[in-house]
Structures are given as C-alpha cells and as structure tokens.
C-alpha positions as CSV (number, residue, x, y, z in Angstrom):
1,M,-33.7,34.1,9.9
2,A,-31.2,31.4,9.4
3,E,-32.2,28.3,7.6
4,R,-30.8,25.0,9.1
5,S,-30.9,21.5,7.8
6,T,-33.4,19.2,9.6
7,A,-31.8,16.0,8.2
8,A,-31.3,13.3,10.9
9,V,-27.6,12.6,10.5
10,D,-26.0,9.9,12.6
11,V,-22.8,11.6,13.8
12,A,-22.9,11.4,17.6
13,D,-20.4,9.3,19.5
14,N,-18.4,8.3,16.5
15,S,-15.1,9.9,17.2
16,G,-13.4,7.0,15.5
17,D,-15.0,8.0,12.2
18,E,-13.9,11.6,12.3
19,P,-13.4,13.5,9.1
20,L,-10.7,14.3,6.7
21,A,-9.7,16.6,3.9
22,A,-6.2,16.7,2.4
23,K,-4.5,19.0,-0.1
24,A,-2.7,17.7,-3.2
25,D,-1.5,19.4,-6.3
26,E,-3.4,18.7,-9.4
27,T,-2.7,19.6,-13.0
28,T,-5.6,21.1,-14.8
29,T,-6.4,20.9,-18.6
30,D,-4.7,24.2,-19.3
31,G,-1.4,23.1,-17.7
32,T,-1.8,25.1,-14.4
33,T,-1.7,23.7,-11.0
34,E,-4.2,24.3,-8.2
35,A,-4.5,23.2,-4.6
36,Q,-7.0,20.5,-4.1
37,D,-9.8,21.3,-1.7
38,T,-11.8,19.2,0.6
39,A,-14.4,18.7,-2.1
40,G,-12.1,16.9,-4.5
41,T,-10.1,17.9,-7.6
42,K,-10.8,20.1,-10.6
43,P,-12.4,18.1,-13.4
44,Q,-10.5,17.2,-16.6
45,D,-12.0,17.7,-20.1
46,T,-12.0,14.0,-20.5
47,D,-14.3,13.5,-17.5
48,G,-17.2,14.9,-19.6
49,E,-18.0,17.5,-17.0
50,H,-19.1,21.1,-17.7
51,V,-17.7,23.7,-15.3
52,G,-19.5,26.9,-14.6
53,S,-18.1,30.1,-16.1
54,E,-18.3,32.3,-13.0
55,T,-14.5,32.2,-12.4
56,S,-14.2,35.9,-11.7
57,L,-16.4,35.9,-8.5
58,D,-14.6,36.7,-5.3
59,A,-14.7,34.2,-2.4
60,P,-15.9,35.5,1.0
61,D,-13.1,37.5,2.6
62,L,-12.8,35.7,5.9
63,H,-9.7,34.9,8.1
64,S,-8.5,32.3,10.5
65,G,-10.2,32.6,13.8
66,H,-13.5,33.7,12.3
67,K,-16.4,31.9,14.0
68,L,-19.6,30.7,12.3
69,A,-22.8,30.3,14.2
70,K,-20.8,30.8,17.4
71,R,-19.5,27.3,17.0
72,Y,-17.4,26.6,13.9
73,R,-13.9,28.3,14.2
74,L,-12.1,28.6,10.9
75,E,-8.5,27.4,11.1
76,E,-6.9,27.1,7.6
77,C,-8.1,28.0,4.1
78,V,-7.3,25.0,1.8
79,T,-9.0,26.4,-1.3
80,R,-10.2,29.7,-2.6
81,L,-11.6,29.3,-6.1
82,D,-14.5,30.2,-8.3
83,G,-16.3,32.4,-5.8
84,F,-16.2,30.0,-2.9
85,S,-13.6,28.9,-0.3
86,S,-13.0,25.7,1.7
87,W,-11.6,25.6,5.2
88,R,-10.4,23.3,7.9
89,A,-12.3,24.3,11.0
90,V,-13.0,23.2,14.6
91,D,-16.5,22.5,16.0
92,E,-16.0,24.0,19.4
93,K,-19.2,22.5,20.7
94,L,-18.3,18.8,20.0
95,R,-14.5,19.5,20.0
96,R,-13.7,18.0,16.7
97,A,-12.2,19.0,13.3
98,V,-14.7,19.6,10.5
99,G,-14.5,20.9,6.9
100,V,-16.4,24.0,5.8
101,H,-17.4,25.3,2.3
102,L,-18.3,29.0,2.2
103,L,-19.8,31.1,-0.5
104,P,-21.9,34.4,-0.6
105,A,-25.6,34.0,-0.3
106,D,-26.0,36.0,-3.5
107,H,-23.7,33.6,-5.4
108,P,-25.5,32.2,-8.5
109,R,-24.9,28.6,-7.2
110,A,-25.7,29.2,-3.5
111,R,-29.2,27.8,-3.8
112,S,-28.1,24.6,-5.6
113,V,-25.2,24.1,-3.2
114,L,-27.6,24.4,-0.2
115,A,-30.1,21.9,-1.8
116,A,-27.4,19.4,-2.7
117,A,-25.9,19.5,0.8
118,R,-29.3,18.9,2.4
119,S,-30.1,16.0,0.0
120,A,-26.7,14.4,0.8
121,A,-27.2,14.8,4.5
122,L,-30.5,12.9,4.3
123,L,-28.8,9.9,2.7
124,G,-27.0,9.1,6.0
125,D,-24.8,6.5,4.5
126,P,-21.5,6.0,6.4
127,R,-19.7,5.1,3.1
128,F,-19.8,8.8,2.3
129,V,-18.2,11.7,4.2
130,Q,-21.2,13.1,6.0
131,V,-22.7,16.5,5.6
132,L,-23.2,17.8,9.2
133,D,-24.9,21.1,8.6
134,A,-26.1,23.3,5.7
135,V,-26.8,26.9,6.8
136,E,-27.6,30.3,5.3
137,E,-27.1,33.2,7.7
138,D,-25.4,36.6,7.7
139,D,-25.3,36.8,3.9
140,L,-23.3,33.5,3.8
141,V,-24.1,30.0,2.8
142,Y,-21.8,27.4,4.3
143,V,-21.8,23.6,4.3
144,V,-20.1,21.7,7.2
145,H,-18.8,18.2,6.6
146,E,-16.7,15.5,8.3
147,W,-13.0,15.7,8.4
148,L,-11.1,12.4,8.5
149,P,-7.6,12.8,9.9
150,D,-6.8,9.1,9.7
151,A,-7.8,8.6,6.0
152,T,-5.6,8.7,3.0
153,E,-6.6,10.2,-0.3
154,L,-6.6,7.8,-3.3
155,T,-4.4,10.3,-5.1
156,S,-1.6,9.5,-2.6
157,L,-2.2,5.8,-2.8
158,L,-1.9,5.8,-6.6
159,A,1.3,7.9,-6.4
160,A,3.0,4.9,-4.7
161,G,2.4,2.7,-7.8
162,P,-0.3,0.2,-9.0
163,M,-2.4,-1.6,-6.4
164,D,-2.4,-5.4,-6.1
165,A,-5.4,-7.3,-7.3
166,H,-7.1,-7.5,-3.8
167,D,-6.8,-3.8,-3.1
168,A,-8.1,-2.9,-6.5
169,Y,-11.0,-5.3,-6.1
170,Q,-11.9,-3.8,-2.7
171,L,-11.8,-0.3,-4.3
172,V,-14.1,-1.0,-7.1
173,S,-16.4,-3.2,-5.0
174,Q,-16.9,-0.6,-2.2
175,V,-17.1,2.5,-4.4
176,S,-19.6,0.9,-6.9
177,Q,-21.8,-0.4,-4.1
178,A,-21.8,3.0,-2.4
179,M,-22.6,4.9,-5.6
180,A,-25.3,2.4,-6.5
181,A,-27.0,3.2,-3.1
182,A,-26.7,6.9,-3.7
183,H,-28.2,6.7,-7.2
184,R,-31.1,4.7,-5.8
185,E,-31.9,7.8,-3.7
186,G,-31.6,10.1,-6.7
187,L,-28.1,11.4,-5.8
188,A,-25.1,11.6,-8.2
189,H,-21.5,12.7,-7.7
190,L,-20.3,13.8,-11.1
191,R,-16.8,14.6,-9.7
192,L,-15.7,11.1,-8.7
193,T,-11.9,11.6,-9.0
194,P,-9.0,10.1,-7.1
195,G,-9.2,13.2,-4.8
196,A,-12.8,12.4,-3.8
197,V,-12.1,8.9,-2.6
198,L,-10.5,8.3,0.8
199,R,-9.3,5.0,2.4
200,S,-9.5,4.9,6.2
201,S,-7.0,3.1,8.4
202,T,-9.3,0.1,8.6
203,G,-9.3,-0.3,4.8
204,Q,-12.8,1.1,4.2
205,Y,-13.3,3.5,1.4
206,R,-15.2,6.8,1.9
207,I,-16.4,9.1,-0.8
208,R,-16.6,12.9,-0.2
209,G,-18.4,15.6,-1.9
210,L,-21.5,13.6,-3.0
211,A,-23.7,16.1,-5.0
212,V,-22.0,19.1,-3.3
213,N,-18.7,19.1,-5.3
214,A,-20.6,19.3,-8.6
215,A,-23.0,22.0,-7.2
216,L,-20.1,24.1,-6.0
217,R,-18.7,24.2,-9.6
218,G,-22.0,24.2,-11.5
219,I,-21.3,20.8,-13.0
220,T,-24.2,18.9,-14.7
221,A,-24.5,15.8,-16.8
222,E,-27.2,14.4,-19.1
223,G,-26.5,10.9,-17.9
224,P,-25.4,11.1,-14.3
225,Q,-25.3,7.3,-13.8
226,R,-23.2,6.8,-16.9
227,T,-20.8,9.6,-15.8
228,D,-20.3,8.1,-12.3
229,T,-19.9,4.6,-13.7
230,E,-17.1,5.8,-16.1
231,A,-15.5,7.6,-13.3
232,I,-15.4,4.4,-11.2
233,G,-13.9,2.6,-14.2
234,A,-11.2,5.2,-14.5
235,L,-10.3,4.8,-10.8
236,L,-10.0,1.0,-11.3
237,Y,-8.0,1.5,-14.5
238,A,-5.6,3.8,-12.6
239,A,-5.3,1.4,-9.7
240,L,-4.4,-1.5,-12.0
241,T,-2.0,0.2,-14.4
242,H,-0.8,3.4,-12.6
243,R,-1.9,5.2,-15.8
244,W,-4.8,7.6,-16.4
245,P,-7.1,6.0,-19.1
246,Y,-7.2,9.1,-21.3
247,E,-4.6,10.9,-23.3
248,N,-4.1,13.8,-20.9
249,D,-2.0,13.4,-17.7
250,A,-4.0,13.9,-14.6
251,Y,-3.9,13.4,-10.8
252,G,-0.2,12.7,-10.9
253,L,-0.6,9.9,-13.4
254,T,0.6,9.7,-17.0
255,G,-2.1,9.4,-19.7
256,L,-2.2,6.9,-22.5
257,P,-0.2,7.4,-25.7
258,K,-2.0,9.8,-28.0
259,G,-3.8,8.4,-31.0
260,V,-4.0,4.7,-29.8
261,G,-7.3,4.9,-28.0
262,L,-8.3,3.0,-24.9
263,I,-6.1,0.0,-24.2
264,A,-7.1,-2.8,-21.8
265,P,-5.2,-2.7,-18.5
266,D,-3.8,-6.2,-19.0
267,Q,-2.2,-5.0,-22.2
268,V,-0.7,-1.9,-20.5
269,R,1.0,-3.7,-17.6
270,A,2.0,-7.3,-17.2
271,G,0.4,-9.3,-14.4
272,V,-2.9,-7.4,-14.2
273,H,-5.8,-9.5,-13.0
274,R,-7.8,-10.5,-16.2
275,G,-11.2,-10.2,-14.5
276,L,-10.5,-6.7,-13.1
277,S,-9.1,-5.6,-16.5
278,E,-12.4,-6.6,-18.1
279,L,-14.4,-4.8,-15.4
280,A,-12.5,-1.6,-16.0
281,M,-13.2,-1.8,-19.8
282,R,-16.9,-2.6,-19.3
283,A,-17.2,0.5,-17.0
284,L,-15.4,2.7,-19.4
285,A,-17.6,1.3,-22.2
286,N,-15.1,0.9,-24.9
287,D,-17.3,-1.1,-27.3
288,G,-14.5,-2.5,-29.4
289,A,-12.6,-3.8,-26.4
290,T,-15.6,-5.2,-24.6
291,A,-17.0,-6.9,-27.7
292,S,-13.8,-8.9,-28.1
293,R,-14.4,-10.3,-24.6
294,Q,-18.2,-10.9,-25.3
295,E,-19.1,-8.7,-22.2
296,Q,-21.8,-6.1,-22.1
297,P,-20.8,-2.6,-20.9
298,C,-21.8,-1.5,-17.4
299,T,-23.8,1.7,-17.7
300,T,-24.8,2.2,-14.1
301,P,-23.1,1.8,-10.7
302,D,-25.6,-0.9,-9.8
303,E,-24.7,-2.9,-12.9
304,L,-21.0,-2.5,-12.1
305,A,-21.6,-3.6,-8.5
306,K,-23.4,-6.7,-9.7
307,A,-20.6,-7.5,-12.1
308,V,-18.1,-7.2,-9.3
309,A,-20.2,-9.5,-7.1
310,A,-20.4,-12.1,-9.8
311,M,-16.6,-12.4,-10.0
312,P,-14.8,-15.0,-7.9
313,R,-13.7,-13.3,-4.7
314,I,-10.1,-12.2,-4.8
315,R,-8.3,-13.1,-1.6
316,P,-5.6,-10.9,0.0
317,P,-2.0,-12.0,-0.7
318,E,-0.5,-14.4,1.7
319,P,1.8,-12.8,4.3
320,V,5.5,-13.2,3.7
321,F,7.5,-14.6,6.6
322,T,11.2,-14.2,6.8
323,A,13.2,-17.2,8.1
324,P,14.7,-16.6,11.5
325,P,18.5,-16.2,11.6
326,E,20.5,-19.4,12.0
327,Y,21.2,-20.3,15.6
328,Q,24.8,-19.4,16.5
329,R,26.3,-21.7,19.2
330,T,28.2,-19.7,21.8
331,S,30.8,-21.0,24.3
332,Y,31.6,-20.1,27.8
333,Q,35.0,-19.3,29.0
334,Q,36.0,-17.9,32.3
335,G,36.1,-14.1,32.0
336,S,34.6,-14.2,28.4
337,Y,30.9,-15.2,28.7
338,G,29.0,-15.4,25.3
339,R,32.0,-14.8,23.1
340,P,33.8,-17.4,21.0
341,P,37.2,-18.4,22.2
342,A,40.3,-16.9,20.5
343,G,42.4,-18.9,18.2
344,P,41.5,-21.6,15.7
345,A,38.1,-23.3,15.9
346,V,38.1,-26.6,17.8
347,A,35.8,-29.4,16.7
348,P,33.2,-30.3,19.4
349,Q,34.1,-33.4,21.4
350,P,31.4,-36.1,22.0
351,V,30.0,-36.1,25.5
352,V,30.7,-39.3,27.4
353,V,28.0,-40.2,29.9
354,P,29.6,-42.0,32.9
355,P,28.1,-45.3,34.0
356,P,26.0,-45.4,37.1
357,P,27.9,-46.1,40.3
358,L,28.0,-49.7,41.5
359,Q,25.8,-50.4,44.4
360,S,27.4,-51.9,47.5
361,R,26.0,-54.9,49.4
362,T,24.7,-52.6,52.1
363,G,22.8,-50.5,49.6
364,K,21.1,-53.6,48.1
365,A,20.1,-54.8,51.6
366,L,18.7,-51.4,52.5
367,K,16.6,-51.3,49.2
368,W,15.1,-54.7,49.9
369,A,14.2,-53.8,53.5
370,V,12.4,-50.6,52.4
371,S,10.5,-52.6,49.7
372,A,9.3,-55.1,52.3
373,L,8.1,-52.5,54.7
374,L,6.1,-50.8,51.9
375,I,4.4,-54.1,50.9
376,A,3.5,-54.8,54.6
377,A,2.1,-51.3,55.0
378,L,-0.1,-51.7,51.8
379,G,-1.4,-55.1,53.0
380,L,-2.3,-53.8,56.4
381,G,-4.1,-50.8,54.9
382,S,-6.0,-53.0,52.5
383,W,-7.2,-55.4,55.3
384,Q,-8.4,-52.4,57.4
385,L,-10.3,-51.0,54.4
386,A,-12.0,-54.3,53.7
387,E,-13.0,-54.7,57.3
388,T,-14.6,-51.2,57.3
389,L,-16.6,-52.0,54.2
390,I,-17.9,-55.3,55.6
391,N,-19.1,-53.6,58.8
392,R,-21.0,-51.0,56.7
393,I,-22.7,-53.7,54.7
394,K,-23.8,-55.4,57.9
395,D,-25.2,-52.2,59.3
396,S,-27.3,-51.5,56.3
397,G,-28.9,-55.0,56.1
398,S,-29.4,-56.4,52.7
399,E,-28.7,-53.2,50.9
400,E,-27.5,-53.7,47.3
401,T,-24.0,-52.5,46.7
402,T,-23.8,-53.3,43.0
403,Q,-25.0,-51.1,40.1
404,T,-27.3,-52.4,37.4
405,P,-25.3,-52.6,34.2
406,P,-26.6,-50.9,31.1
407,K,-28.9,-52.9,28.8
408,D,-26.4,-52.6,26.0
409,G,-22.7,-52.5,26.7
410,N,-22.1,-50.4,23.6
411,E,-24.4,-47.6,24.7
412,K,-22.7,-44.3,25.6
413,A,-23.9,-40.9,26.9
414,P,-24.1,-38.4,24.1
415,A,-21.0,-36.2,23.9
416,P,-21.5,-32.5,24.6
417,P,-21.3,-30.1,21.7
418,K,-17.8,-29.0,20.8
419,P,-16.9,-25.6,19.5
420,L,-16.0,-25.4,15.8
421,R,-12.9,-23.6,14.6
422,I,-13.9,-20.2,13.2
423,A,-11.8,-19.2,10.2
424,G,-13.0,-15.5,10.2
425,A,-15.7,-13.1,10.8
426,T,-17.1,-10.1,8.8
427,E,-19.6,-7.3,9.4
428,F,-23.0,-7.9,7.8
429,M,-23.2,-5.1,5.3
430,P,-26.3,-5.7,3.0
431,N,-25.9,-2.3,1.5
432,G,-22.1,-2.2,1.6
433,S,-22.3,0.0,4.6
434,G,-20.0,-0.9,7.5
435,M,-19.7,0.5,11.0
436,N,-16.8,-0.7,13.2
437,Q,-15.1,-3.3,11.0
438,K,-11.9,-3.1,12.8
439,D,-13.6,-4.5,15.9
440,V,-15.2,-7.5,14.2
441,P,-12.4,-9.9,15.3
442,K,-13.3,-9.1,18.9
443,T,-16.5,-11.2,18.4
444,V,-14.5,-14.4,18.0
445,D,-11.4,-13.8,20.1
446,G,-12.6,-15.9,23.0
447,D,-12.8,-12.8,25.3
448,A,-16.3,-11.8,26.3
449,G,-14.9,-8.6,27.7
450,T,-14.3,-7.2,24.2
451,A,-17.0,-6.4,21.7
452,W,-18.1,-5.1,18.3
453,V,-20.4,-2.2,18.9
454,T,-22.8,-0.4,16.5
455,Y,-23.0,3.3,16.0
456,R,-25.4,5.2,18.3
457,Y,-28.7,6.0,16.5
458,Q,-31.4,8.5,17.5
459,G,-35.1,8.5,17.1
460,F,-35.7,4.9,16.1
461,A,-34.5,1.5,17.4
462,N,-34.2,0.1,13.9
463,F,-30.9,1.8,13.3
464,G,-32.4,5.2,13.1
465,N,-34.8,4.1,10.4
466,L,-32.1,4.9,7.9
467,P,-32.7,3.5,4.4
468,A,-29.2,2.1,4.3
469,R,-29.9,0.2,7.5
470,K,-33.3,-1.3,6.5
471,D,-31.8,-4.8,6.7
472,G,-30.1,-4.2,10.1
473,S,-26.6,-5.4,10.8
474,G,-24.7,-8.1,12.6
475,I,-21.8,-10.5,12.2
476,V,-21.2,-13.3,9.7
477,V,-19.0,-16.1,11.0
478,D,-17.0,-18.2,8.4
479,L,-16.3,-21.7,9.5
480,G,-13.7,-22.2,6.7
481,S,-15.6,-25.2,5.2
482,V,-19.1,-26.7,5.3
483,Q,-19.7,-28.2,8.8
484,D,-22.5,-29.8,10.8
485,V,-23.7,-27.1,13.2
486,S,-25.8,-28.3,16.1
487,A,-25.7,-25.4,18.6
488,I,-24.7,-21.7,18.9
489,E,-23.8,-19.5,21.9
490,V,-23.7,-15.7,21.6
491,Q,-22.7,-13.2,24.3
492,M,-24.5,-9.9,23.5
493,Y,-23.0,-6.5,24.2
494,R,-26.3,-5.3,25.8
495,S,-29.6,-7.0,26.6
496,G,-32.8,-6.0,24.8
497,Q,-31.5,-6.4,21.2
498,K,-33.8,-8.0,18.6
499,V,-31.8,-10.9,17.1
500,E,-32.1,-13.9,14.9
501,V,-29.6,-16.5,13.8
502,L,-29.5,-17.5,10.1
503,A,-27.3,-19.9,8.0
504,A,-26.3,-19.8,4.4
505,G,-26.8,-22.8,2.1
506,A,-24.1,-25.5,1.9
507,D,-23.2,-24.3,-1.6
508,A,-23.0,-20.5,-0.7
509,S,-19.9,-18.5,-1.4
510,A,-19.3,-15.1,0.2
511,P,-22.9,-14.4,1.1
512,S,-23.7,-10.7,1.6
513,S,-27.5,-10.2,1.6
514,L,-30.4,-11.7,3.7
515,A,-31.5,-13.7,0.7
516,D,-28.2,-15.6,1.0
517,F,-29.1,-16.9,4.4
518,P,-32.3,-19.0,3.9
519,Q,-31.9,-21.3,6.9
520,H,-33.4,-20.1,10.3
521,L,-31.5,-21.4,13.2
522,V,-32.9,-19.1,15.9
523,Q,-36.2,-17.3,15.3
524,L,-36.3,-13.5,15.6
525,G,-36.9,-12.3,19.1
526,T,-35.6,-10.0,21.9
527,T,-32.7,-11.5,23.7
528,G,-30.9,-10.9,27.0
529,N,-27.2,-10.7,27.6
530,E,-26.8,-14.3,26.3
531,L,-28.3,-16.3,23.5
532,K,-27.9,-20.1,23.6
533,E,-29.7,-22.6,21.3
534,T,-29.2,-26.3,20.5
535,F,-30.8,-27.5,17.3
536,D,-32.9,-30.7,17.0
537,K,-31.1,-31.6,13.8
538,P,-27.6,-30.4,12.7
539,V,-27.5,-27.9,9.9
540,R,-25.0,-28.1,7.1
541,T,-23.4,-24.7,6.5
542,R,-20.2,-22.7,6.3
543,Y,-21.6,-19.2,7.1
544,V,-23.6,-18.3,10.1
545,L,-25.2,-14.8,10.5
546,V,-26.1,-13.3,13.9
547,H,-28.5,-10.8,12.6
548,I,-29.5,-7.7,14.6
549,T,-32.7,-5.9,13.5
550,E,-33.4,-3.5,16.5
551,L,-31.2,-1.9,19.1
552,P,-31.9,-1.3,22.8
553,S,-31.9,2.1,24.4
554,D,-28.6,3.3,25.8
555,G,-30.3,5.3,28.5
556,T,-29.5,8.7,26.9
557,G,-32.1,8.9,24.3
558,G,-30.2,6.9,21.7
559,Y,-30.0,3.3,20.6
560,R,-26.9,1.2,20.5
561,G,-26.1,-2.6,20.5
562,G,-23.4,-5.1,19.6
563,I,-21.9,-8.5,20.0
564,S,-19.2,-9.6,22.5
565,E,-18.6,-13.3,21.6
566,I,-19.9,-15.9,19.2
567,S,-19.3,-19.7,19.5
568,V,-20.6,-22.2,16.9
569,L,-20.7,-25.8,18.1
570,K,-20.8,-29.2,16.5
C-alpha cells in the first residue's frame, strides 16, 4: 500500500509561481566537478557538514518517459549520485513541470528523506520551493517538488560579479527571515549554498531543499541554527565581495588567501557597505573581527533577521537616464526633404514680420456699423429680459426674490477631501512571506479594473490556517512623508473579505508587523466591494495598512481575495 503525504500544501492556481531547478558545475573538495541537482550543491569541507559514506549505492535505473503514480512523467535526469537520482518531470494531471528525487525504498536514508519531505510540506511557506508529494510505492521512494522556470540560481547571479548594496540587503533580509520561520517550526536546511537559493523574476528569493537536501546526503549538525546562520553569512559575504569566505574555491568563486584568516568584506573590496560588512562578520562569528566593531555575533537566523531589520533601510540605486540627442535642425529644399543643402553652411537669416495692412476708409466705416448693430441688439435683448422678469414677479405676488446672506461673510462650505499622492505600496508580509508582489502597484494605479490577488487557499478562510499566514496579508501604502489623513476609499477585488484599516505612528520607519500599526482607522469587519470611511479627526501618519484577515469563498471550494484600488484622502 502506497504511503502518501497528507500535508495541506497551497499549490493550486499558482501557475505564476511554478518551479525551478537548474544545473551548474561545482568544484568539490577533492578537485572534481559534479552536475548540481535540483537539491543544491555538494557541500564543502568548510561548511561544517558531514556527508554520508554510502557513495557506492546505485541510483534507481529509470529512463526518460517512465511514469510515477500514473501522473509524473520523467523527462531529464539532472543528477545521479550517492544512491539517488534527481529528475525534471511533468505532472500530466496539472500540466506543469516538477522536480523529482528518487531513491530505492531499501536505501539507508529512504526513511529520513520521506520524513524530511513531509515535514517541509507541512511548513507551507511560499518563501521555500514547495514539496508537492512524498510517496513510497513499487519499491521506490520519491519526493516531488516545485520547478521554477523563471527563477535564477544565486550561483549564476554571483558569477556576474558582486551585488550592489540594495540587492545584497534584499538577499540577507529575505533569506534570514525565511530560515528564522523554518527554525521556529523545527526545520533546518544544513545545505544553504548558492545553489539552494533562487531569485524569481519579481526579485523574491526562494530557498529549495529545506531539510530534504541534507536528508538525501545524510548530513547532520550538532547546532543546526548556527550552521544555517553561518551559511547565510557566507552568502552575504560572497554577494558583497565576489569571494568565498574560506580558503577553498567554491561555487565558481575564489577563496580567501591561505593563512590570513577571515577578512571583513569592506577590507576585501573597496566601496562595500559598512553595515552589511559587519552583518556578514557577525553571522560568520569571527570573534576577533566582531569584537573590533563592538558587535555581538549572530548565532541564529532569527538574531540575524533582527539585526538586518535594525539597520537603516538601504534604498535601491537611482535609475540613470541618458540625455536625449541634441536636436538637429533640418531644412527643406525642393526635391530634397529632410536633408541639409549641399555646399557651405549659410547662417540663418532673421525672419521679418510684415506690418499689418492699412485699413481703408470703407473698412473703418463697416467696422463701426457692425459695432453699432451689436450694441443695439444687446440693448434690445436686455430690455426684453427685464420685462419678462418684472411680469413673473407680479404674477407671484410679494414673493421674495433675494437670498438671505450668510451670517458671517467669511464662512465657507468645507472643502471635500482630496486624494493624497501615494509614493509607493508594498505587500504586507509579517513573516516575510509574499504572494503576488509584482501586482502590488495595481492597487494604486488609478485603475479599478486591475488588482492584487491572493493565492487560493483551501479548507479555511483565514489563509488556509497556515502558520506563516496567522497575521493575514494586505497592502501597505506609503505616502512619502507624514500627512494628515482624514478619509480612505478601497475598492475590493471581491466582496465578503474581513478587513481593517490601520495606520503606523508618525515616527514609524519601514513598518513590517502588526505591532507597527497601532492606530485603528477602520475597525475589523466584513466588507462589500467597496470600503469608504471618513474619520472624525485627521490622523498623522505616513504608512496606512489595508489588512485582510479572512478571505471569501471563490465558489469552487477554495478561498481567495484581493484589493483593486486604494485612495488615501486629506
């Protein structure tokens, strides 16, 4: 009887988040090269990992076209190593690409791989490449995971050179937050190499092989949090310097000079951001280097994520605009339109405006005659209008025709609220977990026909009751500076959503959790297609959060919501 995972994994209707695996050559510690599989890259000795010794086991002898569970058709073998194989495959039921790890059911690590895959599937965090199925049948154990065709492996990004400060900041921020969430659920990676980190086309980082990569190779660690934290520090170090922070070359990067120890990134390469350089050293826990900066080492991903959050936010570089080409004056000649005339250049001659023509006596007389006729016509019309008004007053008796002036001549009707300029909008990600970040600008584009839409969740209206979604989701609007907010208007993607509107304090900077939004502008409640609220007293704030806690049914057994347009008024 086949054993199947019962984990509730949110994968339906998310074709835009489809999976990836890529191949890259990687130099191992013994100088050989192996093809990188969908689970990541082979660990280096400096990673502190312990690789299992069953290197003589044979991987399952399968071929392209073989079908698993009458559903997953194997297409291409990307790795055959250490008794298991990894494949690119096609899920014929959902018509999408997937990745598959295969090993014999009697493999000494089969039980641990199955357990790791099922634990990772239960996490349900979209910052990780999702495990879709974990099965034992027909003397095989196989793990099916997402395949992301639009994502780029960090190994390839680093091959292009060091990252700028903003990109490196996004890398360490997103990866540390994701791993902190995983460790809170008791899950570790232990093989967090450049090959295990992917960047999607929207700039979101995804981590593949959580728990599964280490189980496939029998890797364990006495301090899993410390191991993963050092791995994140190594990724940040490589992003800042384009060097691997150990003496051995790895992942296409040159190692540090032998015998000099760990050097701070800002001493390896000029122009490195000082704050990020210190973060990398704190994660790598070089006591001598960190002591000189009076900073404590970060020993867990959560500590590292908090250290990143405490830094001043690093803005993306300003776009560079090239000046348009200088306008070239062209001339027109008969038979040669748009081409300069032949021969030496001639200086342009000033244009002489001719004087207006002199008017004749007849023209003057005609002008005065027309003017007289117009004046007479206006006088006759005015007299007829006055006579009509007098007759109406007589017919209505002593009816008053004047209006009572206001008590105070300075009093004016209150002006209607005016929309405030919105500097930007971001997805509310209290646990660092985003959904459709590329669609966030649609909520402030002035077009109610476009929308930011959530994933489709099953079973529960509160985002599938997933731990990573316990604080819901929504959109944070940035007004650019602190403003007096007196009203808000929100067009919802679908009626029936449970929504509240919150505001950050006037002194807030880059708020990211519910605690950062203490001011309640609109109380929590179920709304229709539109939410409008005018406040009794203006609220001083820069950041406004439209917070969704529960989603309406989509009529097919699932739950989905979203926001079409947000207007903040003064």
